C-alpha positions in Angstrom: 18.9 -10.3 -21.7 17.0 -10.9 -18.4 13.3 -9.9 -18.2 12.7 -6.6 -16.5 9.6 -6.1 -14.2 7.4 -3.6 -16.0 5.2 -2.5 -13.1 4.1 0.6 -15.0 2.2 -1.5 -17.6 -0.4 -2.9 -15.2 -0.3 0.3 -13.1 -1.2 2.2 -16.2 -3.8 -0.4 -17.1 -5.4 0.0 -13.7 -5.4 3.8 -13.9 -7.0 3.7 -17.4 -9.1 0.6 -16.7 -7.5 -1.2 -19.7 -8.5 -4.7 -18.5 -8.0 -6.6 -21.8 -5.0 -8.8 -20.7 -5.7 -12.3 -22.1 -4.0 -15.3 -20.6 -1.8 -17.5 -22.9 -2.6 -21.2 -23.1 0.9 -22.2 -22.0 0.4 -20.3 -18.7 -3.0 -21.9 -18.1 -1.6 -25.4 -18.8 1.4 -24.7 -16.5 -0.8 -23.8 -13.6 -3.8 -26.1 -14.1 -1.8 -29.2 -14.1 -1.4 -28.9 -10.4 -5.2 -29.0 -9.7 -6.6 -31.8 -11.9 -7.9 -33.8 -9.0 -10.4 -30.9 -8.1 -12.4 -31.0 -11.3 -14.1 -34.4 -11.5 -18.0 -34.0 -11.8 -17.7 -30.2 -11.4 -19.2 -27.3 -13.4 -16.5 -24.8 -14.4 -17.4 -21.2 -15.1 -15.1 -18.9 -17.0 -17.1 -15.7 -16.4 -14.8 -13.2 -18.1 -14.2 -15.1 -21.3 -15.3 -15.0 -24.9 -15.8 -18.8 -25.6 -14.8 -18.2 -29.2 -11.3 -17.0 -28.4 -10.7 -17.7 -24.7 -7.7 -19.9 -23.9 -9.4 -20.9 -20.6 -12.3 -22.2 -22.5 -10.0 -24.0 -25.0 -8.1 -25.6 -22.1 -11.2 -27.0 -20.4 -13.0 -28.0 -23.6 -9.9 -29.9 -24.8 -9.4 -31.6 -21.4 -13.1 -32.1 -20.6 -13.0 -35.9 -20.4 -9.6 -36.1 -18.8 -10.7 -33.8 -16.0 -14.1 -35.5 -15.7 -16.0 -32.3 -15.9 -19.7 -32.1 -15.7 -20.2 -28.9 -17.6 -18.2 -25.9 -18.9 -19.6 -22.4 -19.1 -18.0 -19.3 -20.5 -19.5 -15.8 -20.6 -18.4 -12.5 -22.1 -19.1 -8.9 -21.3 -20.0 -6.4 -24.0 -20.0 -2.7 -23.2 -23.3 -1.0 -23.8 -22.4 2.5 -25.0 -24.8 4.8 -26.6 -24.0 8.5 -26.9 -23.9 11.3 -29.4 -20.9 9.8 -31.2 -21.9 6.1 -31.0 -25.4 5.4 -32.3 -24.8 1.9 -33.6 -26.7 -1.0 -32.0 -24.6 -2.7 -29.4 -24.1 -6.4 -29.1 -25.3 -7.8 -25.8 -23.1 -10.0 -23.7 -23.2 -13.7 -24.3 -22.4 -17.2 -23.0 -21.9 -20.7 -24.2 -22.3 -24.0 -22.4 -20.4 -27.2 -23.2 -21.2 -30.6 -21.9 -18.6 -32.7 -23.7 -21.0 -34.6 -26.0 -20.0 -35.7 -29.5 -22.5 -33.4 -31.1 -21.2 -30.2 -29.4 -18.5 -28.0 -30.8 -15.3 -27.4 -28.8 -14.8 -24.2 -30.7 -18.1 -22.3 -30.9 -18.8 -19.6 -33.5 -21.1 -16.6 -33.5 -24.1 -18.8 -34.4 -23.6 -21.1 -31.3 -23.4 -18.5 -28.6 -26.5 -17.4 -26.5 -26.9 -13.7 -25.9 -27.8 -12.2 -22.6 -30.5 -9.6 -22.3 -27.8 -7.3 -20.8 -24.1 -6.7 -21.1 -22.9 -9.9 -19.5 -20.9 -8.2 -16.7 -19.9 -10.7 -14.0 -22.0 -8.6 -11.5 -25.1 -8.8 -13.7 -28.1 -10.8 -12.7 -27.8 -13.1 -15.6 -24.1 -13.8 -15.0 -24.8 -14.4 -11.3 -27.4 -17.0 -12.2 -24.8 -18.9 -14.1 -22.4 -18.5 -11.2 -24.8 -20.1 -8.9 -24.9 -23.2 -11.1 -21.1 -23.5 -11.1 -18.6 -25.2 -8.7 -15.3 -23.6 -9.7 -14.5 -20.3 -11.4 -11.3 -20.1 -13.4 -10.5 -16.9 -15.3 -8.5 -13.8 -15.6 -10.8 -11.1 -14.2 -10.5 -7.4 -14.8 -7.6 -6.1 -12.7 -9.4 -2.9 -11.9 -12.3 -4.9 -10.4 -10.3 -7.5 -8.6 -11.6 -6.7 -5.2 -15.2 -6.9 -6.3 -14.6 -10.1 -8.3 -13.1 -11.9 -5.3 -15.8 -10.6 -2.9 -18.5 -12.1 -5.2 -16.8 -15.5 -5.2 -16.6 -15.4 -1.4 -20.3 -14.3 -1.1 -21.4 -17.3 -3.2 -19.0 -19.7 -1.6 -17.2 -20.7 -4.8 -13.9 -22.4 -5.4 -11.7 -20.4 -7.7 -8.4 -20.1 -9.5 -7.8 -16.6 -10.9 -5.0 -14.3 -12.1 -4.3 -10.9 -10.5 -1.6 -8.3 -9.9 0.9 -9.2 -7.2 -0.1 -6.0 -5.3 -3.6 -7.6 -4.8 -2.2 -9.4 -1.8 -1.7 -6.0 -0.1 -5.5 -5.2 -0.4 -7.0 -5.6 3.0 -9.8 -7.7 1.7 -7.5 -10.2 0.0 -5.0 -10.3 2.8 -7.8 -11.1 5.2 -8.6 -14.2 3.2 -5.0 -15.3 3.1 -4.5 -14.7 6.8 -7.7 -16.7 7.5 -6.5 -19.6 5.3 -9.4 -19.0 3.0 -7.3 -18.3 0.0 -3.6 -18.6 -1.0 -1.2 -18.1 -3.8 -1.0 -20.6 -6.6 2.1 -22.3 -8.1 3.3 -19.7 -10.6 4.1 -16.1 -9.8 5.9 -13.2 -11.4 8.3 -14.6 -14.0 6.4 -17.9 -13.8 3.6 -16.2 -15.8 5.1 -15.7 -19.2 2.9 -12.9 -20.5 -0.5 -11.7 -21.8 -2.1 -11.2 -25.1 -3.3 -7.6 -25.5 -5.3 -5.7 -28.2 -3.5 -3.9 -31.0 -4.6 -0.5 -29.8 -2.9 -0.8 -26.4 0.0 1.6 -25.8 2.9 -0.5 -24.6 6.2 0.3 -23.0 9.3 -1.7 -22.1 11.4 -4.4 -23.6 9.0 -7.3 -23.1 6.6 -6.5 -26.0 6.7 -9.1 -28.8 4.6 -10.7 -31.5 4.0 -14.4 -31.2 3.8 -16.9 -34.1 0.0 -16.3 -34.4 0.5 -12.5 -34.7 -0.6 -11.8 -31.2 0.9 -8.8 -29.3 2.4 -10.1 -26.0 3.5 -8.2 -23.0 5.2 -9.7 -19.9 4.8 -7.4 -16.9 6.3 -10.1 -14.5 4.2 -8.9 -11.6 1.2 -11.2 -11.6 0.0 -14.2 -9.5 -2.5 -16.9 -9.3 -4.9 -16.7 -6.3 -6.9 -19.7 -5.4 -8.7 -21.7 -2.7 -8.0 -25.0 -4.4 -5.5 -27.0 -2.4 -2.1 -27.8 -4.0 0.9 -29.8 -2.8 3.2 -26.8 -2.7 1.4 -25.0 0.2 2.1 -28.1 2.4 5.9 -27.9 1.9 8.0 -26.4 4.6 10.3 -23.6 3.8 13.8 -24.9 4.4 15.4 -22.8 7.1 19.2 -22.6 7.5 19.9 -19.3 9.2 20.2 -18.7 13.0 19.2 -15.6 14.9 21.4 -16.2 18.0 24.9 -15.2 17.2 23.7 -13.1 14.2 21.5 -10.5 16.0 22.9 -7.6 14.0 21.5 -9.1 10.8 17.9 -9.0 12.3 17.2 -5.4 13.6 14.2 -4.9 15.8 11.3 -2.7 14.8 10.8 0.7 16.5 7.0 0.1 16.9 6.6 -3.6 17.3 8.2 -6.4 19.3 9.7 -8.3 16.4 12.7 -8.5 14.1 13.0 -7.6 10.5 13.9 -10.3 7.9 14.7 -9.0 4.4 14.5 -12.2 2.5 12.3 -15.3 3.0 15.4 -17.5 2.7 16.9 -15.7 5.7 14.1 -16.5 8.2 16.0 -17.8 11.2 15.2 -21.3 12.5 15.7 -20.5 16.1 13.6 -17.4 16.7 10.5 -17.8 18.9 9.1 -14.3 18.5 7.5 -12.3 15.8 9.2 -11.6 12.4 8.5 -9.2 9.6 9.0 -10.8 6.2 8.5 -9.6 2.6 5.1 -10.1 0.9 6.8 -12.6 -1.5 6.9 -14.9 1.6 3.3 -15.8 0.8 4.3 -17.7 -2.3 6.1 -20.2 -0.1 3.8 -19.9 2.9 2.9 -23.2 4.6 0.1 -22.6 7.2 1.2 -25.7 9.1 4.7 -24.2 9.5 4.0 -20.5 10.1 1.2 -18.3 11.5 0.4 -15.0 9.9 -0.1 -12.3 12.7 -0.8 -9.1 10.9 0.1 -7.0 7.9 2.4 -4.0 7.7 1.4 -2.1 10.9 3.1 -1.8 14.3 1.5 -1.3 17.7 0.8 2.3 16.9 -0.9 1.3 13.7 1.8 3.1 11.7 4.0 1.3 9.2 6.7 -0.9 10.7 9.9 1.1 11.0 13.6 0.5 11.9 15.4 3.6 13.1 12.7 5.8 11.7 12.8 4.2 8.2 10.0 1.9 6.9 11.0 -1.2 4.8 8.7 -2.1 2.0 5.5 -3.9 3.1 6.1 -6.5 5.7 4.0 -9.4 6.9 4.4 -10.3 10.6 4.6 -14.0 11.2 5.5 -16.5 13.8 7.1 -19.9 13.4 4.9 -22.8 14.6 7.7 -25.3 14.3 10.5 -23.6 16.1 13.5 -25.9 16.2 13.8 -26.1 19.9 17.0 -28.1 19.9 18.9 -25.0 18.6 17.2 -22.7 21.2 18.1 -25.1 24.0 21.7 -25.4 22.8 21.9 -21.6 22.6 20.4 -21.1 26.1 22.9 -23.7 27.5 25.8 -22.0 25.9 24.7 -18.6 27.3 24.3 -20.1 30.7 27.8 -21.6 30.5 29.2 -18.2 29.5 27.5 -16.5 32.4 28.8 -19.1 34.9 32.3 -18.7 33.5 32.1 -14.9 33.7 30.9 -15.1 37.3 33.7 -17.5 38.3 36.3 -15.3 36.7 35.1 -12.6 39.1 35.8 -14.9 42.0 32.1 -15.5 43.1 31.4 -18.9 44.6 28.6 -21.3 43.5 26.8 -20.6 46.8 26.9 -16.9 46.2 25.6 -17.5 42.7 22.6 -19.4 44.0 21.9 -16.7 46.7 22.2 -14.0 44.1 19.8 -15.7 41.8 17.2 -15.8 44.5 
């Protein structure tokens, strides 16, 4: 049976701020293999990860020498909650540093970690001090704090590779980075991310819940992405265009409130259209900034959602082709000119009259 998109899972998690979605090692390996050239002599910081159980930490510790890392740091948040019903002493947040020496453990235990004075939140002073020492942040941040997390990375000018909900690309702060070519989607998206490990107490729905061989509870919401500013080969590959606008105008209706045409699927982007086109947000997974220019998101000239005959298609990104295939346009224009000339001659108008009329 095919996997169904369980948008309600992460929507519910966001609403309730259930942010404990832990990434599987297989998904980390599947994505990280495309960026190995970025890590030589770099300090990697996994700032939302318990080094004792984190698969991000395990990946980088196990591949420390192969990647040529300088240092690996992982830090973990611990909620500080004292109230009438909870009077036990809270454990502070903590971190662990690994430098790849023979004496160090790749799998730290509770005696090896170093406790913060505070809770270890990525926004805390202590965590930010570790962030300043790092070159690249790789982690699965809290989905409910995704905007804040990315804003911090931008503020401190860090390279990053992180997991988020697909809807994050509709956030104005994130879309601005993508439009400005300051961030882009990674290799895997949606079904390319196989699922997350969640705590036993999470209430789960849908057909994707399962227990793996280690006894972990896994859910596969199918609506997540990798967001990064590390270059990869995929973002330099052109989208292969096979459709034509001219001769198929009815397939590309124009917007009511913007001078552009609507394209329902990325594969249907016409190769011969010079103007603006509205495409689905999934276009960003194949976006090559050398091939296309992003104009704006979602809104028409009146700053209302793009509409066709009064109806609004789901979020559209307005783009323009930088590599318009002019040979098709020239051919179409020549054919149109020939058709006009033929029609005029059929009306009995001479060539001289045509020239005069054109003036």
